C-alpha positions in Angstrom: 7.7 -9.4 76.4 11.2 -10.8 76.7 12.4 -8.2 74.2 10.8 -5.4 76.2 12.3 -6.7 79.4 15.8 -6.8 77.8 15.5 -3.3 76.5 14.3 -2.0 79.9 17.3 -3.6 81.6 19.7 -1.9 79.1 18.1 1.5 79.8 18.4 1.0 83.5 22.1 0.0 83.2 22.9 2.9 80.9 21.3 5.4 83.3 23.2 4.0 86.2 26.5 4.3 84.3 25.8 7.9 83.4 24.9 8.8 87.0 28.2 7.3 88.3 30.2 9.2 85.6 28.6 12.5 86.7 29.4 11.8 90.4 33.0 11.1 89.5 33.4 14.2 87.4 32.0 16.4 90.2 34.4 14.9 92.8 37.5 15.3 90.6 39.9 18.0 91.9 40.6 21.1 89.8 43.7 20.9 87.7 46.2 23.6 88.9 47.3 26.1 86.2 50.9 24.9 86.3 49.8 21.4 85.4 47.5 22.1 82.4 48.4 25.7 81.4 51.4 27.9 81.7 50.9 30.9 84.0 51.7 34.3 82.6 55.2 35.4 83.5 55.6 38.6 85.4 56.8 41.6 83.4 60.6 41.8 84.0 61.1 45.3 82.9 57.9 47.0 83.9 57.5 48.6 87.4 57.7 46.1 90.2 54.4 44.3 90.7 52.3 45.8 93.4 54.0 49.3 93.1 52.1 52.5 92.4 53.5 52.7 88.9 52.2 49.2 88.0 48.6 49.8 89.0 46.2 51.6 86.6 44.7 53.6 89.5 48.0 54.4 91.2 47.3 52.2 94.2 49.9 50.1 95.9 49.3 46.4 96.5 50.0 45.3 100.2 53.3 43.6 100.7 51.6 40.3 101.5 50.4 40.0 97.9 52.8 42.1 96.0 56.0 40.1 96.3 56.8 36.4 95.9 57.5 34.3 99.0 61.2 34.1 99.9 62.8 30.7 99.8 63.5 29.0 103.1 66.7 30.4 104.6 67.0 33.3 102.1 68.0 36.7 103.3 65.8 39.5 102.0 67.6 42.4 100.2 67.4 45.3 102.7 67.8 47.9 99.9 64.5 46.8 98.2 60.9 47.1 99.2 58.7 44.0 99.3 57.4 44.8 95.9 61.0 44.9 94.4 61.3 48.7 94.1 64.3 50.5 95.6 63.9 51.9 99.0 66.2 54.8 98.5 65.0 57.3 95.9 67.0 60.1 94.2 66.9 63.4 96.0 66.8 66.7 94.1 70.1 68.6 94.2 71.9 65.7 95.8 74.1 63.2 94.0 72.8 64.1 90.5 72.8 67.0 88.0 70.2 69.6 88.7 68.7 72.0 86.1 69.4 75.7 86.4 72.0 75.2 89.1 75.6 76.6 88.8 78.7 75.3 90.4 79.8 71.8 91.4 77.6 69.2 92.9 77.1 69.0 96.7 80.0 67.0 98.1 79.5 64.2 100.6 83.1 63.0 101.2 85.9 64.8 103.2 88.0 65.1 100.0 85.1 66.6 98.1 84.3 69.1 100.8 88.0 70.1 100.9 88.0 70.5 97.1 84.8 72.5 97.2 86.2 74.9 99.7 89.4 75.3 97.7 87.3 76.0 94.6 84.7 78.4 96.1 86.9 80.3 98.6 90.2 80.6 96.8 90.2 79.7 93.1 87.0 81.5 92.1 87.7 84.8 94.0 91.3 85.0 92.6 90.2 84.1 89.1 87.4 86.7 89.2 89.8 89.4 90.4 92.3 88.5 87.6 89.6 88.7 84.9 88.3 92.0 86.2 91.8 93.4 86.4 92.6 92.4 82.8 89.3 93.7 81.6 89.9 97.1 83.3 93.3 97.4 81.8 92.0 96.7 78.3 89.2 99.3 78.7 91.7 101.9 80.1 94.2 101.3 77.3 91.5 101.5 74.6 90.2 104.8 76.0 93.4 106.4 77.2 95.6 105.6 74.2 93.1 105.9 71.4 94.4 108.0 68.4 92.1 111.0 69.1 93.3 111.4 72.7 96.9 110.4 72.2 98.1 111.4 68.7 101.8 111.0 69.6 102.3 107.5 71.0 105.0 106.9 73.5 108.1 105.0 72.4 108.9 103.5 75.8 109.9 99.8 75.3 111.0 98.8 78.9 109.8 99.4 82.4 111.7 97.6 85.1 109.0 98.0 87.8 106.2 96.6 85.5 108.3 93.7 84.3 109.1 92.7 87.9 105.5 92.9 88.9 104.1 90.9 86.0 106.6 88.2 86.7 106.5 88.1 90.5 102.7 88.4 91.0 101.8 85.3 89.0 104.5 83.3 90.7 103.1 84.3 94.1 99.6 83.4 93.0 100.7 80.0 91.8 102.6 79.5 95.1 99.4 80.2 97.1 97.5 77.7 94.9 100.2 75.0 95.2 99.8 74.4 99.0 96.1 73.4 99.0 96.4 71.7 95.7 99.2 69.4 96.8 97.5 68.7 100.1 94.3 67.7 98.3 96.2 65.4 96.0 97.9 63.7 98.9 94.5 63.2 100.6 93.0 61.7 97.4 95.7 59.1 97.1 96.2 58.3 100.8 96.1 54.5 101.2 92.9 53.1 102.7 93.1 51.7 106.2 92.8 47.9 106.9 89.1 48.2 107.9 88.2 49.7 104.5 85.5 48.1 102.2 87.1 47.1 98.9 85.1 47.8 95.7 86.7 46.6 92.4 85.1 48.3 89.4 85.7 46.7 86.0 84.9 48.7 82.9 83.5 46.9 79.8 82.0 48.1 76.5 79.6 49.4 77.6 78.7 48.4 81.2 80.3 48.0 84.6 80.9 44.9 86.6 81.8 45.1 90.3 83.4 42.7 92.8 83.7 42.8 96.6 86.9 40.8 97.1 86.8 41.1 100.9 83.2 40.0 101.2 83.2 36.5 99.8 83.5 37.3 96.1 80.1 39.1 95.7 79.8 40.2 92.1 77.3 42.6 90.5 76.8 43.7 86.9 75.2 47.1 86.2 73.6 48.2 82.9 71.8 51.4 82.0 68.0 51.3 82.1 66.3 52.3 78.9 63.2 54.4 78.6 59.8 52.8 78.3 59.5 53.4 74.6 62.9 51.9 73.9 62.2 48.4 75.2 60.1 45.5 74.1 56.9 44.6 76.1 57.8 42.8 79.3 61.3 44.2 79.6 62.3 46.4 82.5 62.4 50.2 81.8 63.5 53.2 83.9 61.1 54.8 86.4 61.5 57.9 88.5 62.3 55.6 91.5 65.4 54.3 89.6 66.9 57.7 88.8 67.3 60.3 86.1 67.4 59.4 82.4 70.8 58.1 81.2 71.9 57.7 84.9 69.6 54.9 86.2 71.0 51.3 86.3 69.3 47.9 86.7 71.6 47.2 89.7 72.8 49.8 92.2 76.1 49.3 94.0 75.7 49.4 97.8 78.4 51.0 100.0 78.4 51.8 103.7 78.3 55.3 105.1 81.1 56.4 107.5 83.4 53.6 106.5 86.5 54.1 104.3 86.1 52.7 100.8 89.0 51.3 98.8 88.2 51.7 95.1 90.2 49.6 92.6 89.6 50.1 88.9 90.6 48.1 85.9 89.1 47.2 82.5 88.6 44.3 80.1 88.8 46.0 76.8 89.6 49.8 76.4 90.3 52.6 78.9 87.3 53.7 80.9 87.0 56.1 83.9 84.9 55.6 87.0 83.6 59.0 88.1 81.1 60.1 90.8 81.0 64.0 91.0 79.5 64.1 94.5 82.4 61.9 95.8 85.1 64.0 94.1 86.3 60.7 92.5 87.4 60.1 88.9 89.7 57.2 88.5 90.8 55.7 85.1 90.1 52.0 84.5 93.0 50.7 82.3 93.2 47.1 80.9 96.0 45.1 82.6 96.5 47.7 85.4 95.0 48.4 88.8 94.4 52.0 89.9 93.4 52.7 93.5 92.0 55.6 95.5 90.0 55.9 98.7 87.1 57.9 100.0 84.5 58.0 102.8 80.8 58.7 102.2 79.3 60.9 105.0 75.6 61.0 104.1 73.2 58.2 103.1 71.5 58.6 99.7 71.6 57.7 96.0 74.5 59.1 94.0 75.0 58.9 90.3 78.0 59.1 87.9 79.2 58.1 84.5 82.2 56.7 82.6 84.3 59.8 82.0 86.7 58.5 79.4 85.7 58.2 75.7 85.4 54.4 75.2 83.5 53.8 72.0 80.1 54.2 70.4 78.0 53.8 73.6 80.3 55.7 75.9 77.4 57.9 77.0 75.5 54.8 78.2 77.7 53.6 81.1 76.1 55.2 84.2 77.0 54.5 87.8 74.5 54.4 90.6 75.4 54.1 94.3 73.2 53.3 97.3 75.0 54.7 100.4 73.5 53.0 103.4 74.3 52.5 107.1 77.0 49.8 107.9 74.4 47.4 109.4 72.3 47.6 106.2 75.4 47.1 104.1 76.2 44.0 106.0 72.7 42.7 105.5 72.9 43.4 101.8 76.2 41.4 101.6 74.6 38.5 103.3 71.6 38.7 101.0 74.0 38.4 98.0 75.6 35.3 99.6 78.7 37.1 100.9 80.3 37.5 104.3 81.7 40.3 106.3 85.5 40.2 107.2 86.7 40.5 110.8 87.5 43.8 112.5 90.7 45.5 111.2 91.4 42.5 108.9 93.7 43.5 106.1 92.1 43.5 102.6 92.7 40.4 100.5 92.8 42.6 97.4 96.3 43.3 96.0 97.2 47.0 96.4 97.7 48.9 93.2 101.4 49.7 92.7 102.8 52.4 90.4 103.3 50.9 86.9 102.1 47.5 88.1 100.3 45.3 85.6 100.5 42.0 87.3 97.3 40.0 87.8 96.0 39.9 91.4 94.0 37.1 93.0 90.8 39.1 92.5 91.3 39.6 88.8 88.4 39.3 86.5 88.5 36.1 84.3 89.4 36.5 80.7 85.8 35.9 79.7 84.8 39.1 81.5 82.8 37.6 84.3 79.1 38.0 83.9 79.2 40.2 80.9 80.3 39.7 77.3 83.8 40.5 76.2 84.6 42.3 73.0 87.7 41.2 71.1 89.6 44.4 70.9 92.3 42.9 68.7 89.9 41.9 65.9 90.0 44.0 62.8 86.8 46.1 62.6 84.7 45.9 59.5 84.7 49.2 57.6 81.4 51.1 57.9 80.4 54.0 55.7 77.3 55.1 57.5 77.2 58.3 59.5 77.5 58.4 63.2 73.8 59.2 63.6 73.0 55.9 61.9 74.2 53.8 64.8 71.3 51.4 65.6 72.8 50.5 69.0 70.2 52.6 70.9 70.6 53.7 74.5 72.3 51.1 76.8 72.5 47.4 76.6 70.3 45.9 79.4 69.6 42.9 77.2 73.2 41.6 77.4 
């Protein structure tokens, strides 16, 4: 009996222990994913989470669930939607090449409009008349002075009237062209006023870095976006919202509309050229020197350009993308990047570019090239015997 009593007591104690353990397990809080497991990282290169491109059915996630919460005190980027996609989208026949369209791109700066009028109203009509005149003279000579119709050719070697005409007429044509040409050149290199926004573009092999020296040293690096089949899973790739193929960048440069822009260009390695056709701007970026021009954007929108100076193997993969926005939105973007707006009519802190000047100004890019890598241009290149088409570099370098 004593043995049975002792066994029964053990069973009672064991059951009580199991019951207490079950209650404690039920009351224990769930372990958050960050404590026990690592949450899946969002895809950096895919379309922004919550956007129509990221959803299998094409739907758009509401802003409340699409984007991550902003840190306390942070200023939201006014150029981006809550899901991270750009607000401004490219417009057909504006700021970019268009298929089956002849002529220069639509101009959105005063200099560009002046150049377009000069091209369309003076250059093209005169060139067309000259071509038609020369063609008519050739046809007339072939028919009039062929052997069958003119068996005895004239031996005339001089004609004073004709010689005066073919000398004086081209001189007069060039004189007519000179006036608007010189005026356009003067307008292109007119110094920017004190209230201009200064943008410093630095060319690198093969990407652009930008500085806003008058806005607290804001710095941006822009690389070309590759296509979806050219990137590894999880990396960002180009979508239609970013822009056309070979022209879309991971970071667009933001400039205000209706405000003079002072553009300063330089380079870290070889000669590049910063060119936006819709702005009528093409300015060489030369290592050790500062070049300067100015322009004013008249219409909001997205505008694209490229490096226009042969600069190496990936010269074709140095696009430029500009978001032109109202001044208030530009000021908000500067604040979102941690910068500040200068006072009204305050002179620019950037050193003006002087002819043949190669001195370093106080906004010069560090020798390391800022945010991007620097290629040692003085290092002797290793001889390569492969053909040009064997270049494994691919399109762009967004992984730098």
